[in-house]
N, C-alpha and C positions, 0 to 999 in steps of 0.2 A: 504493499500499500504507501503510495507516493505521499512525501512529507508535507504538511499544508505549506501554501505561499504567504509567509509574512509580509504584510505590507502596510506602509505609513503613508498618508497622504496628508504632509504638511503646508498649508496657504500660506504665503505672504500676508494676505489678507482679501477678503471677498467671502463669497456663499450669501446665505440668507441675510444673515445681518449686516452685511456692508455694501450690496450688489441688489438692490430691490429692482426686479424687473431683467436681470441678467443671472439664470439659474444653471450657468454652465459648469462652475464647479461642483455644486451639490449634485446636478446630475452625473456627472463623471464619478462621485467615490458612489453615488447609489447602483450605478450601473457595474461597479466593482463587486459590491455587494449582491448583486443580482448573480452573479457568477457563482453564489453558495447556495442562494435559495430563490426562486421565483417570485415569492413577496417577502423580500429580506425583512428582518428584524432591525430597527435604527433606535439606538438609544442615545440620548443628548445628554451630555452630561457640563451644566452649567456653574460648575463650581468659583470658576475665577470670574465671575458677576456675582458671588455670594447667592447664588439660584435664583435670579433676578424674575421675577414674574412676567414681565415684558418680554424677556429674553425667550422665554419656554414656550409663550403664547406664539410667538414669531416662530420656533421651530415645528410646532404642528400645523401650522400655516404651510410652510415649504413643504412637509414631509408628510402628507396627509396620508390618514387612512387608505385610500384608492390607489396610492403608489407603495406603501410598504407597511408594517406593523410597529408604528414609532411608540417611544415611550421615552421618560426622561428618569433621571435619579435626581435627588437632593440629599446633601450630607449634612443643610441648617436648618432643617425641617424634621418634626417629628412625622409628617406623612411624606414619605420619597418620592411619590408621584407616580404617573403611569400605570397605576394597577398594580404595582409592586406589593407582594406581600411576605415577600423572603429577603434575605439579606442581601446587600449589593451586588457583592462579588459574585454570589451565585447568578445573579440576572445577568449581571455584565457579559457572563462565560456561556450565554445562552444568544447572544446576539449576533450579528452579521456585520453589523457596522457600529461602531462608536464614534462620536462625532462630538470633540469637545470644544466651547466655547470660548470668547475672547474674554479678557479682563487682566487681573493681577496674576501671573504666574508665580509669583512669591508665595499668595496668599494659597493658591491653588494645590504646589508641590506640599506645602507643610498641612494642608487638611488631608491630602491622599495619604501624606505619608504617615498622620495620625489614624487614620481609618483603616489601613493596611490596603488602601487602593493600589500604592505603586506595585505591591507584588500580584497585586490579580490583573492588573493590566498588561503587565509583562506575560502573564499566561494566557490573556487572551489574544495576544499577539503571536505568542509561540503556536497558538492552537489556529490561525490563519485567520481569526476574525480581523477585519479590516480597521484602521485605527488613522483617525484624521482630526483635524482641526484648524481652527486659523489665531494668528495671534498668540495667546497663552497656550492655545490648544496646540499650536504648531511647535511652539518653544519646547514645551515639557517631555518632548521623547527624543530629546540631543541629550550628549553628555554635557555640553556645556552652551549658553545661552547668552543674550544679551538683551535686556529688556528697558524703556522707558517709560513704564506704567507710572511709577511713582514719580518723574520728574526726571532728576538726573539718570542717564543711563548707567546700568550697573550689568555686571554679570552674576548668574545663577547657575548653580550645577543641577541638570534635569533629572529624568530618571535613567538616561544612558543606555534606551533601546538601540539608539544610533551614536555610532562613536566618532561625533562628529559636534561642530559647533553649528549655531545657527541664528541669524537676526531676521526679523519680520519686518513689514512697512520701510523697507528699504529706500523708498522715493524720500524720507525722511533723511537730510544730509547731517544732520547732528548724529542720528543712529549711526549711520551710514561710516562716518569719521571714527565713532569710538567703538565700533566694530572691526575695524581695520587696525587701529590701536591697540586693541585688547588683543587679537591676534599677534600682533608683531612683537607685543611686550611678554608673550607667552601665556599672559592670564586665562587665555582658553586657547583651545587649539584650532587648527583651520577647519574651515567650513563652508556654510552657504548663508548668502545673503539674498533675501525675496523679497520682492514688489509687492504691492498689494495689485490683484489678478493673478498673480502666478503661482502655481504648487509646484512641488519637488514630491515626486512617488518614487518611493523604496520599494524594493524586494529584498527582503533580508535587510543588509545593512547597506547595500549598493544601490546608488542612484538608477533607476530604471526610464525613469523621463522625466521633462518638465513641461508642464501642460500650462496654457493661460484663458482666461475669460475675456481677456484685453487684448488686442493685436499688438500694444506698446508693452504689455508687461514683460519685465525680465526677471532671471534669476542668475547669480553668479556662485563661482567658485572662488572662497577666497583663503590666501593662504599669506606666509610671511612675505613672499615674493610679490605677489601680483591679485588683481582681480579680475579673472577672467569670466565673461560672458557663457551663458551655455544655452545650447541648441533649444530651442522651445516648439511645442507644437499648438497651435490657437483650436481650440475646440470647437470653435463656429466652422470651422473646415471638416468636410467630413474625411473619415481616417484615409479612404483611399485617394483621395485628390491630394491628399498632405504628403501621403507616400511618394 
């Protein structure tokens, strides 16, 4: 029996919470999940926003019951949401796609580690459940990351599923410069910088492709020597035409 394909899709920024009327990135991850099940189970994890109600509502609008089996988990409330009547880790392990929202990656990692979700999400990844997210939900999967959510850019240690570093919203020149400086100083290792509208898809720990929901969106490989643009595929172009 073949080993499950471990996949992570890390958005620089985009999806239903940032690109109203442009579902290309969300459709892309849902298509990946549909390879596991015709009507995939999709769980939203809004920890980084403090489980904000408006964020959860927008998720259910984007991932309707006609397209998938949506649910969400809350770690800040007694009612964990989505009809979940069991522990969160067990619920996550039954999903086809886990979608992590944006907000504070520092808060997200602290809460996950306190609840043991860091280990649970590693188990999900190893079993082939597709993991994805934007902003904090992108940074969290990497060994090291740069965030500016709380103002001044700072580096954080992520879950380490991917042995690289990551910086999202690379359109912001302050983040971009701080990311380059952190790598040059050795504070974090080499990695990827991703603009809004671009997403990195990893198979295992290797980059498989970069996809975009906006034609101008870019992603870069960044190390101590250079910042190199990566080839991209715009999701608005049929795959056969792109090839």
